[in-house]
C-alpha positions, 0 to 999 in steps of 0.5 A: 725903431717904430713901424708905420700904422694901417688897419688890420685888414677885415676878415673875410665873408663867412664861413670863407678861408683862403687857400694855401698860399704858395710863392716861386723859390729862388733858390730851387726854380720852383713853385713851394707851398707856404706852409708855415713851418713852426710847431706854433702854426707862426708864419715867419716872415723877413724882408729887407728894408731901405737904405734911407734915402731917395725913399720911396722910389716905385722899386721899393713900393712895388716890392713892398706890396708883394710881400703885402700881399703874401703876409694878408694870403697867410692871414686869409689862409688862416695864420697868424704871422711875424713880419719882420722888416730891417733898416740898412740906417748904416751903410756906405750908400747912405755915408755916401749920399750924406757927404755929396749933400752936406747933411747929417747922417743920421739926419738924412736917414730918419727923415726918409725914414719916415717918410718911407713911413708915411708911405706905406702907410698911404700905399696901405702895406701892413707894418712889420710888427718889428721894425728894426734899424742898424744902429739899434742892433749893434751888439746883435749883429756883434753877437753874431760876429763873435759867435761866427768867429767862434766857429772859425769861419771869421777872419781880419782882414788889417782889422777888418772881419770877414765871414768865410763862405766857404765854410757854408757847404751850401754856399751858392744854393740861393742863387744858385749861380757859377763862381764866375757870375759871382764872381762878376758881380760882387763888385758891383753891390758892395764886393770887394773881391780883389781886397789882399789877404782874404782866403777867397775872393767872394768873402764879405765884409761883416765887421769894418774897422774905424775910418776917418770921418765915418761913425763907429761904436766901440766894441768886443769886436774894436771900434768900427760899423757893421758889414751889410750882410751881416745885419740882417742875417742878425736881425733876422735869426734874434727876432724869428730864431734860426729858421724863417718861412720866406726871406724876401726882398727885389731880385738884385739882391738873390747874389750876393746878398740873399746869399751871404746872410743864409750862409752867415745865419746857416754857419752860426745857427747850423739850420737852413736859414730859410725856407723859401727864397722869394722875389720881386722884380725890378720897375724901370722907368724910359728904358732901364731900371729904377734905381738911386744910384741912377736918379731915374725915380718917380717917388711914391711921393711926388706922386701923393703931394700932386694929388693921386689918390694912393689907392690907385698907385697901389692898383697900377703895382697890383697889375704887374705879376710881382715877379716880373720886371716892368715899366711904371708909365704915366699911362700905366697910372692913369688907367689905374685911376680909371679902373679905381673910378668904376669899381667904386662906382659899382661899389656904390651900387649895394646890390650886385652880380653874385660874389660867390665866382669873385671871391674864388677866383681873387683868393686863388690867384693870390695863393698861386703865386701870388697872382696879383693880375688875375685878382684883378681881372676877376673883380674887373669882371664882376665890375663888369657885370655889374654896371651891366644891370645884374644885381640878383645880390643884394649886398653884393658890393659890401663883401666885394670892398671886403674881399678886396681890402682883406685880400689886395688892401685897396680902401675903396 
């Protein structure tokens, strides 16, 4: 599956190297260094992608902008990055939406995936090196399920295949949740704890036998399709190896998705799945989490169609720390548009306030748990100083324009 096209970020000003980034890992509850763990020095990032319907809402945009900051922070620290993102282009929610609206599920998936691509390009999110659909990855998924079955970690329930979570001694380490909380949330997020025949209520589906009227494929596992969690385990291991540096996504994926994916990968590969688990907060609207199921969405494509500058959308997102839950508001967008205009006015001057302090402040902020609000504030201080009449450094505007592009992904 093709990704989208976004210009690579410019190099930082001569002689400037960003600090090594750190971020909060959900698995440890602490800030951890994100120095690549592989011998080749490549930073390996896997971020869970969309199920393609109702794309791209501001919750999506906020998550992918967050991991774009990490991608840029690694690059600015001198590391090559290998970034993989999936597309869940066959799954129950997609099929349910297609049925409810009378659409062909494949056409729906492709249309929404293309819309997501154009939105990501407009927001200047760097594309993944591999953008991988589940349908095209069926052989990889089947091979992983077969490996898990050989290890005794997969069993049959009326033709469906389940992964035994107790086969991973570290199950629960990603979320840190106790069993009671897992059992409460599991059915709300696609689990079936009450199904008869399961060894453990928390065991998760890895291969669903064919159902009437639903898509299915022939395989050594029988005719059917993958479960949700195993798709990411299989794609990540196939494209990035047994251990990734960062597994990323929204905080609503901590459990069960990332917990289950990690356990499946660890049982299949005998190694930790990720060195850090980094999660973005939820975006709300009118007091509730923005959600496809609730329909309380603000879409990037709608804002763009209304003439909103994508850089204003991105700047509005960057005004919030990626781990925080926050509310999208019209006032917040208006503030971002005004700030963007002010920044561009300052950059039109050519000269400006000294750039050394703003360069260091922006890079330090982003290395410290991707603290975009602090980085934005540092740029704002430079802008105000420049508009206030300080023009001590010829060419300062070009330096700041490069900095803001390389570190924050804003084209000014």
